[in-house]
MDTraj code that builds the backbone (N, CA, C; nanometers):
import mdtraj as md
import numpy as np

residues = "MET LYS PRO LEU PRO HIS THR SER GLU THR TYR TYR ILE THR GLY LYS ALA ALA LEU ASN ALA PRO ASN PRO ASP GLY SER PHE ALA ASP TRP HIS PHE ASP GLU VAL PHE LEU SER GLY LYS GLY LYS ILE ARG MET ALA GLY ARG GLU ILE ALA SER THR PHE ALA MET LEU GLY ASP TYR GLY ILE ARG GLU SER SER ALA THR LEU ARG ARG PHE GLY LEU THR VAL PRO LEU ALA GLU LYS VAL TYR MET ALA ASN HIS VAL ARG ALA ILE LEU ASP MET VAL LEU ALA SER ILE ALA LYS ASN LYS LEU PRO SER HIS VAL VAL ALA THR GLU PHE LEU ASP SER GLU ASN GLU LEU HIS GLU LEU HIS SER LYS VAL GLN GLU VAL LYS THR LYS ILE SER ASP GLN PHE MET LEU SER LEU LEU GLN GLN TRP GLU GLN VAL ASN PHE".split()
xyz = np.array([
    [0.0842, -0.1175, 0.0000],
    [0.0000, 0.0000, 0.0000],
    [0.0891, 0.1244, 0.0000],
    [0.0629, 0.2140, -0.0946],
    [0.1366, 0.3401, -0.1012],
    [0.0787, 0.4372, 0.0000],
    [0.1642, 0.5221, 0.0560],
    [0.1090, 0.6239, 0.1458],
    [0.0241, 0.7230, 0.0673],
    [-0.0742, 0.7775, 0.1328],
    [-0.1584, 0.8784, 0.0689],
    [-0.0781, 1.0062, 0.0500],
    [-0.1097, 1.0814, -0.0549],
    [-0.0425, 1.2096, -0.0711],
    [-0.0840, 1.3062, 0.0397],
    [-0.0015, 1.4051, 0.0650],
    [-0.0347, 1.5082, 0.1633],
    [-0.1535, 1.5878, 0.1102],
    [-0.2521, 1.6120, 0.1950],
    [-0.3719, 1.6838, 0.1528],
    [-0.3936, 1.8073, 0.2404],
    [-0.4803, 1.8943, 0.1926],
    [-0.5223, 2.0118, 0.2690],
    [-0.6624, 2.0474, 0.2211],
    [-0.7176, 2.1534, 0.2741],
    [-0.8510, 2.1957, 0.2322],
    [-0.8537, 2.2407, 0.0858],
    [-0.7384, 2.2797, 0.0316],
    [-0.7346, 2.3240, -0.1084],
    [-0.6715, 2.2215, -0.2019],
    [-0.5919, 2.1291, -0.1491],
    [-0.5336, 2.0193, -0.2263],
    [-0.5841, 1.8899, -0.1649],
    [-0.6888, 1.8363, -0.2205],
    [-0.7601, 1.7246, -0.1598],
    [-0.7814, 1.6135, -0.2624],
    [-0.8088, 1.4941, -0.2136],
    [-0.8357, 1.3793, -0.3006],
    [-0.9729, 1.3984, -0.3633],
    [-0.9804, 1.3785, -0.4948],
    [-1.1062, 1.3969, -0.5655],
    [-1.1163, 1.2964, -0.6807],
    [-1.2123, 1.3160, -0.7670],
    [-1.2296, 1.2285, -0.8827],
    [-1.2734, 1.0892, -0.8421],
    [-1.2324, 0.9923, -0.9223],
    [-1.2781, 0.8550, -0.8981],
    [-1.2269, 0.7974, -0.7669],
    [-1.1095, 0.8407, -0.7217],
    [-1.0612, 0.7924, -0.5917],
    [-1.1584, 0.8334, -0.4820],
    [-1.2026, 0.9582, -0.4835],
    [-1.2986, 1.0046, -0.3823],
    [-1.4315, 0.9318, -0.3956],
    [-1.4696, 0.8976, -0.5166],
    [-1.5944, 0.8242, -0.5370],
    [-1.5844, 0.6803, -0.4858],
    [-1.4627, 0.6299, -0.4724],
    [-1.4408, 0.4951, -0.4201],
    [-1.4155, 0.4931, -0.2703],
    [-1.4204, 0.6080, -0.2077],
    [-1.4035, 0.6156, -0.0624],
    [-1.5411, 0.6184, 0.0032],
    [-1.5529, 0.5600, 0.1193],
    [-1.6829, 0.5589, 0.1863],
    [-1.7203, 0.6949, 0.2429],
    [-1.8491, 0.7181, 0.2517],
    [-1.9009, 0.8318, 0.3265],
    [-1.8810, 0.8028, 0.4752],
    [-1.8885, 0.9034, 0.5600],
    [-1.8758, 0.8781, 0.7044],
    [-1.9758, 0.7749, 0.7569],
    [-2.0921, 0.7629, 0.6921],
    [-2.1915, 0.6644, 0.7358],
    [-2.1610, 0.5235, 0.6840],
    [-2.0526, 0.5102, 0.6046],
    [-2.0132, 0.3790, 0.5543],
    [-2.0652, 0.3467, 0.4160],
    [-2.1498, 0.4312, 0.3591],
    [-2.2007, 0.4048, 0.2245],
    [-2.0960, 0.4443, 0.1203],
    [-2.0999, 0.3750, 0.0084],
    [-2.0048, 0.3971, -0.1001],
    [-2.0778, 0.4466, -0.2238],
    [-2.0089, 0.5264, -0.3067],
    [-2.0622, 0.5630, -0.4373],
    [-2.0179, 0.4590, -0.5394],
    [-1.8979, 0.4092, -0.5246],
    [-1.8448, 0.3059, -0.6126],
    [-1.7883, 0.1981, -0.5206],
    [-1.7453, 0.0886, -0.5747],
    [-1.7116, -0.0245, -0.4894],
    [-1.5671, -0.0716, -0.5015],
    [-1.4775, 0.0118, -0.5494],
    [-1.3398, -0.0291, -0.5699],
    [-1.2455, 0.0235, -0.4612],
    [-1.2917, 0.0339, -0.3393],
    [-1.2098, 0.0887, -0.2307],
    [-1.0787, 0.0122, -0.2157],
    [-1.0849, -0.1198, -0.2070],
    [-0.9633, -0.1992, -0.1881],
    [-0.8647, -0.1759, -0.3020],
    [-0.9152, -0.1775, -0.4244],
    [-0.8300, -0.1589, -0.5421],
    [-0.7636, -0.0214, -0.5419],
    [-0.8390, 0.0818, -0.5083],
    [-0.7857, 0.2178, -0.5129],
    [-0.6952, 0.2470, -0.3940],
    [-0.7388, 0.2119, -0.2745],
    [-0.6679, 0.2562, -0.1542],
    [-0.5789, 0.1500, -0.0898],
    [-0.6171, 0.0255, -0.0926],
    [-0.5414, -0.0762, -0.0195],
    [-0.4395, -0.1502, -0.1045],
    [-0.4633, -0.1630, -0.2347],
    [-0.3724, -0.2390, -0.3206],
    [-0.2443, -0.1640, -0.3527],
    [-0.2476, -0.0309, -0.3440],
    [-0.1321, 0.0483, -0.3832],
    [-0.1245, 0.0721, -0.5327],
    [-0.2227, 0.0211, -0.6072],
    [-0.2222, 0.0340, -0.7527],
    [-0.3189, 0.1403, -0.8035],
    [-0.4030, 0.1907, -0.7157],
    [-0.5050, 0.2857, -0.7579],
    [-0.4482, 0.4240, -0.7856],
    [-0.5131, 0.4944, -0.8767],
    [-0.4735, 0.6319, -0.9082],
    [-0.5488, 0.7262, -0.8161],
    [-0.4735, 0.8010, -0.7405],
    [-0.5334, 0.8983, -0.6509],
    [-0.5039, 1.0365, -0.7084],
    [-0.6107, 1.1030, -0.7505],
    [-0.5983, 1.2347, -0.8130],
    [-0.6247, 1.3429, -0.7080],
    [-0.5450, 1.4479, -0.7177],
    [-0.5545, 1.5580, -0.6242],
    [-0.6062, 1.6834, -0.6940],
    [-0.7032, 1.7478, -0.6322],
    [-0.7500, 1.8769, -0.6826],
    [-0.6371, 1.9770, -0.6673],
    [-0.6160, 2.0565, -0.7700],
    [-0.5087, 2.1544, -0.7687],
    [-0.3761, 2.0980, -0.8152],
    [-0.3739, 1.9689, -0.8431],
    [-0.2526, 1.9047, -0.8961],
    [-0.2891, 1.8301, -1.0240],
    [-0.3357, 1.7054, -1.0131],
    [-0.3713, 1.6285, -1.1335],
    [-0.5046, 1.6721, -1.1938],
    [-0.5921, 1.7254, -1.1116],
    [-0.7217, 1.7771, -1.1568],
    [-0.7246, 1.9255, -1.1241],
    [-0.7689, 2.0050, -1.2201],
    [-0.7715, 2.1502, -1.1996],
    [-0.8502, 2.1855, -1.0738],
    [-0.8029, 2.2862, -1.0048],
    [-0.8707, 2.3308, -0.8835],
    [-1.0042, 2.3968, -0.9180],
    [-1.1045, 2.3625, -0.8420],
    [-1.2364, 2.4257, -0.8562],
    [-1.2670, 2.5094, -0.7320],
    [-1.1657, 2.5323, -0.6505],
    [-1.1850, 2.6023, -0.5236],
    [-1.2401, 2.7433, -0.5446],
    [-1.1945, 2.8119, -0.6476],
    [-1.2421, 2.9484, -0.6728],
    [-1.3919, 2.9499, -0.7019],
    [-1.4419, 2.8439, -0.7644],
    [-1.5830, 2.8381, -0.8005],
    [-1.6701, 2.7772, -0.6904],
    [-1.6187, 2.6765, -0.6213],
    [-1.7002, 2.6018, -0.5245],
    [-1.6615, 2.6257, -0.3785],
    [-1.5509, 2.6950, -0.3557],
    [-1.5063, 2.7153, -0.2191],
    [-1.4760, 2.5823, -0.1518],
    [-1.5070, 2.5714, -0.0240],
    [-1.4798, 2.4472, 0.0483],
    [-1.6001, 2.3525, 0.0517],
    [-1.7007, 2.3826, -0.0294],
    [-1.8180, 2.2956, -0.0353],
    [-1.7752, 2.1507, -0.0628],
    [-1.8239, 2.0578, 0.0155],
    [-1.8065, 1.9151, -0.0089],
    [-1.6679, 1.8598, 0.0195],
    [-1.5812, 1.9383, 0.0789],
    [-1.4483, 1.8878, 0.1157],
    [-1.4544, 1.8501, 0.2628],
    [-1.4214, 1.7249, 0.2908],
    [-1.4340, 1.6771, 0.4286],
    [-1.3025, 1.6154, 0.4750],
    [-1.2830, 1.6179, 0.6040],
    [-1.1684, 1.5523, 0.6645],
    [-1.2088, 1.4059, 0.6832],
    [-1.1333, 1.3135, 0.6250],
    [-1.1769, 1.1743, 0.6135],
    [-1.0859, 1.0725, 0.6802],
    [-0.9894, 1.1152, 0.7583],
    [-0.8930, 1.0190, 0.8121],
    [-0.9582, 0.9115, 0.8995],
    [-1.0519, 0.9483, 0.9852],
    [-1.1155, 0.8486, 1.0737],
    [-1.1947, 0.7462, 0.9927],
    [-1.2641, 0.7923, 0.8904],
    [-1.3410, 0.7009, 0.8054],
    [-1.2479, 0.6056, 0.7319],
    [-1.1384, 0.6563, 0.6783],
    [-1.0427, 0.5703, 0.6071],
    [-0.9800, 0.4682, 0.7009],
    [-0.9494, 0.5091, 0.8226],
    [-0.8958, 0.4142, 0.9216],
    [-0.9955, 0.3029, 0.9500],
    [-1.1234, 0.3393, 0.9648],
    [-1.2277, 0.2395, 0.9927],
    [-1.2350, 0.1327, 0.8849],
    [-1.1979, 0.1683, 0.7624],
    [-1.2044, 0.0738, 0.6510],
    [-1.0691, 0.0112, 0.6191],
    [-0.9735, 0.0227, 0.7128],
    [-0.8494, -0.0525, 0.7019],
    [-0.7295, 0.0201, 0.6458],
    [-0.7420, 0.1471, 0.6185],
    [-0.6289, 0.2226, 0.5663],
    [-0.5427, 0.2713, 0.6823],
    [-0.4118, 0.2600, 0.6693],
    [-0.3219, 0.3079, 0.7722],
    [-0.2992, 0.4575, 0.7523],
    [-0.3541, 0.5348, 0.8420],
    [-0.3375, 0.6800, 0.8403],
    [-0.2877, 0.7191, 0.9793],
    [-0.1685, 0.7784, 0.9884],
    [-0.1191, 0.8196, 1.1205],
    [-0.2208, 0.9071, 1.1934],
    [-0.2294, 0.8904, 1.3243],
    [-0.3304, 0.9614, 1.4030],
    [-0.3209, 1.1133, 1.3893],
    [-0.2018, 1.1654, 1.3731],
    [-0.1851, 1.3104, 1.3631],
    [-0.2136, 1.3637, 1.2226],
    [-0.2308, 1.2744, 1.1268],
    [-0.2488, 1.3168, 0.9868],
    [-0.3956, 1.3380, 0.9540],
    [-0.4219, 1.4448, 0.8810],
    [-0.5568, 1.4712, 0.8309],
    [-0.5594, 1.4441, 0.6818],
    [-0.6664, 1.3792, 0.6373],
    [-0.6830, 1.3482, 0.4959],
    [-0.8086, 1.4188, 0.4482],
    [-0.7903, 1.5134, 0.3576],
    [-0.9028, 1.5883, 0.3030],
    [-0.9430, 1.5265, 0.1702],
    [-1.0745, 1.5109, 0.1553],
    [-1.1273, 1.4434, 0.0384],
    [-1.2606, 1.5062, -0.0016],
    [-1.2873, 1.5043, -0.1319],
    [-1.4163, 1.5517, -0.1814],
    [-1.5243, 1.4510, -0.1440],
    [-1.6430, 1.5020, -0.1084],
    [-1.7551, 1.4088, -0.0954],
    [-1.7954, 1.3678, -0.2366],
    [-1.8906, 1.2795, -0.2485],
    [-1.9234, 1.2246, -0.3800],
    [-1.9770, 1.3295, -0.4762],
    [-2.0585, 1.4208, -0.4282],
    [-2.1120, 1.5269, -0.5149],
    [-1.9988, 1.6174, -0.5614],
    [-1.9115, 1.6576, -0.4704],
    [-1.7995, 1.7451, -0.5073],
    [-1.7057, 1.6747, -0.6053],
    [-1.6810, 1.5464, -0.5854],
    [-1.5931, 1.4719, -0.6770],
    [-1.6500, 1.4729, -0.8193],
    [-1.7799, 1.4543, -0.8314],
    [-1.8429, 1.4590, -0.9632],
    [-1.8307, 1.5990, -1.0225],
    [-1.8592, 1.6998, -0.9430],
    [-1.8458, 1.8377, -0.9914],
    [-1.7021, 1.8664, -1.0361],
    [-1.6050, 1.8211, -0.9593],
    [-1.4653, 1.8426, -0.9964],
    [-1.4336, 1.7781, -1.1312],
    [-1.4810, 1.6556, -1.1529],
    [-1.4540, 1.5872, -1.2802],
    [-1.5233, 1.6575, -1.3961],
    [-1.6469, 1.6992, -1.3756],
    [-1.7218, 1.7682, -1.4807],
    [-1.6548, 1.9007, -1.5145],
    [-1.6212, 1.9783, -1.4134],
    [-1.5607, 2.1090, -1.4376],
    [-1.4207, 2.0973, -1.4979],
    [-1.3455, 1.9956, -1.4595],
    [-1.2134, 1.9744, -1.5199],
    [-1.2265, 1.9437, -1.6684],
    [-1.3271, 1.8672, -1.7035],
    [-1.3495, 1.8327, -1.8434],
    [-1.3906, 1.9544, -1.9260],
    [-1.4867, 2.0298, -1.8753],
    [-1.5312, 2.1456, -1.9545],
    [-1.4235, 2.2544, -1.9603],
    [-1.3356, 2.2608, -1.8607],
    [-1.2244, 2.3559, -1.8660],
    [-1.1293, 2.3228, -1.9807],
    [-1.1301, 2.1961, -2.0233],
    [-1.0495, 2.1526, -2.1385],
    [-1.1324, 2.1559, -2.2671],
    [-1.2505, 2.2188, -2.2600],
    [-1.3432, 2.2272, -2.3740],
    [-1.3877, 2.0897, -2.4233],
    [-1.4076, 1.9983, -2.3279],
    [-1.4536, 1.8627, -2.3599],
    [-1.5839, 1.8346, -2.2871],
    [-1.6748, 1.7682, -2.3561],
    [-1.7996, 1.7265, -2.2946],
    [-1.7700, 1.6141, -2.1944],
    [-1.8123, 1.6274, -2.0696],
    [-1.7821, 1.5251, -1.9689],
    [-1.8772, 1.4047, -1.9759],
    [-1.8892, 1.3468, -2.0924],
    [-1.9822, 1.2341, -2.1101],
    [-1.9382, 1.1108, -2.0321],
    [-1.8121, 1.1062, -1.9893],
    [-1.7620, 0.9938, -1.9099],
    [-1.8110, 0.9995, -1.7649],
    [-1.8722, 1.1099, -1.7258],
    [-1.9209, 1.1263, -1.5892],
    [-2.0731, 1.1126, -1.5911],
    [-2.1215, 1.0001, -1.5415],
    [-2.2651, 0.9733, -1.5372],
    [-2.3062, 0.9730, -1.3900],
    [-2.3791, 1.0751, -1.3519],
    [-2.4119, 1.0963, -1.2105],
    [-2.4769, 0.9742, -1.1461],
    [-2.5696, 0.9114, -1.2147],
    [-2.6428, 0.7988, -1.1545],
    [-2.5568, 0.6732, -1.1393],
    [-2.4384, 0.6708, -1.1990],
    [-2.3474, 0.5588, -1.1751],
    [-2.2844, 0.5677, -1.0366],
    [-2.2857, 0.6875, -0.9782],
    [-2.2179, 0.7092, -0.8510],
    [-2.3104, 0.7523, -0.7386],
    [-2.4224, 0.8120, -0.7725],
    [-2.5137, 0.8626, -0.6694],
    [-2.6431, 0.7822, -0.6722],
    [-2.6736, 0.7190, -0.5619],
    [-2.7936, 0.6363, -0.5537],
    [-2.9124, 0.7106, -0.4950],
    [-2.8853, 0.8053, -0.4086],
    [-2.9963, 0.8677, -0.3374],
    [-3.0492, 0.9897, -0.4127],
    [-3.1785, 1.0096, -0.4000],
    [-3.2419, 1.1288, -0.4588],
    [-3.1868, 1.2553, -0.3957],
    [-3.1531, 1.2490, -0.2677],
    [-3.0969, 1.3660, -0.1994],
    [-2.9653, 1.4096, -0.2623],
    [-2.8774, 1.3127, -0.2890],
    [-2.7491, 1.3469, -0.3507],
    [-2.7677, 1.3980, -0.4930],
    [-2.8572, 1.3363, -0.5680],
    [-2.8836, 1.3835, -0.7045],
    [-2.9409, 1.5245, -0.7028],
    [-3.0292, 1.5513, -0.6083],
    [-3.0860, 1.6848, -0.5959],
    [-2.9775, 1.7855, -0.5571],
    [-2.8913, 1.7467, -0.4646],
    [-2.7813, 1.8330, -0.4225],
    [-2.6894, 1.8644, -0.5410],
    [-2.6570, 1.7615, -0.6198],
    [-2.5733, 1.7819, -0.7373],
    [-2.6407, 1.8759, -0.8363],
    [-2.7667, 1.8530, -0.8628],
    [-2.8393, 1.9381, -0.9576],
    [-2.8439, 2.0824, -0.9090],
    [-2.8657, 2.1013, -0.7814],
    [-2.8676, 2.2347, -0.7231],
    [-2.7319, 2.3037, -0.7389],
    [-2.6249, 2.2308, -0.7150],
    [-2.4904, 2.2873, -0.7296],
    [-2.4592, 2.3191, -0.8762],
    [-2.5074, 2.2372, -0.9675],
    [-2.4872, 2.2651, -1.1100],
    [-2.5553, 2.3967, -1.1466],
    [-2.6747, 2.4196, -1.0926],
    [-2.7447, 2.5462, -1.1201],
    [-2.6623, 2.6641, -1.0702],
    [-2.6051, 2.6494, -0.9529],
    [-2.5222, 2.7541, -0.8949],
    [-2.3971, 2.7795, -0.9801],
    [-2.3329, 2.6710, -1.0223],
    [-2.2111, 2.6815, -1.1028],
    [-2.2398, 2.7499, -1.2365],
    [-2.3531, 2.7198, -1.2949],
    [-2.3870, 2.7797, -1.4250],
    [-2.3883, 2.9322, -1.4178],
    [-2.4239, 2.9878, -1.3043],
    [-2.4273, 3.1338, -1.2914],
    [-2.2872, 3.1935, -1.2826],
    [-2.1866, 3.1093, -1.2607],
    [-2.0491, 3.1564, -1.2444],
    [-1.9628, 3.1357, -1.3685],
    [-2.0171, 3.0718, -1.4702],
    [-1.9398, 3.0454, -1.5919],
    [-1.9743, 3.1504, -1.6964],
    [-1.8730, 3.2252, -1.7366],
    [-1.8975, 3.3310, -1.8362],
    [-1.8674, 3.2850, -1.9785],
    [-1.7808, 3.1850, -1.9941],
    [-1.7475, 3.1349, -2.1268],
    [-1.8669, 3.0563, -2.1826],
    [-1.9206, 3.1011, -2.2931],
    [-2.0431, 3.0419, -2.3483],
    [-2.0234, 2.8976, -2.3948],
    [-1.9062, 2.8650, -2.4483],
    [-1.8829, 2.7278, -2.4920],
    [-1.8775, 2.6340, -2.3715],
    [-1.8061, 2.6767, -2.2675],
    [-1.7995, 2.5948, -2.1459],
    [-1.9385, 2.5792, -2.0848],
    [-2.0153, 2.6858, -2.0841],
    [-2.1514, 2.6798, -2.0316],
    [-2.2360, 2.5825, -2.1122],
    [-2.2210, 2.5841, -2.2447],
    [-2.2995, 2.4920, -2.3285],
    [-2.2609, 2.3470, -2.3013],
    [-2.1325, 2.3212, -2.2750],
    [-2.0900, 2.1847, -2.2409],
    [-2.1537, 2.1394, -2.1100],
    [-2.1554, 2.2282, -2.0111],
    [-2.2180, 2.1948, -1.8828],
    [-2.3675, 2.1705, -1.9013],
    [-2.4330, 2.2515, -1.9822],
    [-2.5764, 2.2343, -2.0065],
    [-2.6056, 2.1036, -2.0794],
    [-2.5188, 2.0660, -2.1726],
    [-2.5362, 1.9371, -2.2414],
    [-2.5225, 1.8217, -2.1438],
    [-2.4224, 1.8303, -2.0566],
    [-2.4033, 1.7267, -1.9556],
    [-2.5253, 1.7206, -1.8635],
    [-2.5732, 1.8353, -1.8259],
    [-2.6897, 1.8462, -1.7376],
    [-2.8124, 1.7792, -1.7992],
    [-2.8360, 1.8027, -1.9270],
    [-2.9533, 1.7445, -1.9942],
    [-2.9508, 1.5931, -1.9917],
    [-2.8341, 1.5343, -2.0039],
    [-2.8218, 1.3887, -2.0033],
    [-2.8354, 1.3319, -1.8625],
    [-2.7929, 1.4066, -1.7628],
    [-2.7853, 1.3542, -1.6255],
    [-2.9038, 1.3872, -1.5362],
    [-2.9878, 1.4807, -1.5785],
    [-3.1014, 1.5147, -1.4915],
    [-3.2284, 1.5079, -1.5706],
])
top = md.Topology()
chain = top.add_chain()
for i, resn in enumerate(residues, 1):
    res = top.add_residue(resn, chain, resSeq=i)
    for name in ("N", "CA", "C"):
        top.add_atom(name, md.element.get_by_symbol(name[0]), res)
traj = md.Trajectory(xyz[None], top)
């Protein structure tokens, strides 16, 4: 098992790795936790490093300190270390926004593949509405709207 990268409130684990991490209540969005976190073979993407930062647009929304949850599921995290990670909604938003920032339609991100509850889907849809008001580039906005039409 590889050690986790150093994280903070602005440089946090996101993308598919975050989607494979459990929520504090133990529920998962995806089911590859062992493969991503315990095998040492999983790709762990960091916001602000491998994935463009969305902090300016989303602030600290959906970023949680996850060390206790990761320990509960068998990951070795030193007691003094904090691990910041996107919740499932934020991870999806990060992937979608990273894609449209590259002028690409995020068709690889299907919300219902990762979110089972109506509450999470509603939360995601609400955040998408908020994000749309912050995007001034018309092409990027059209990509987000196309993604939205397919996912909601």
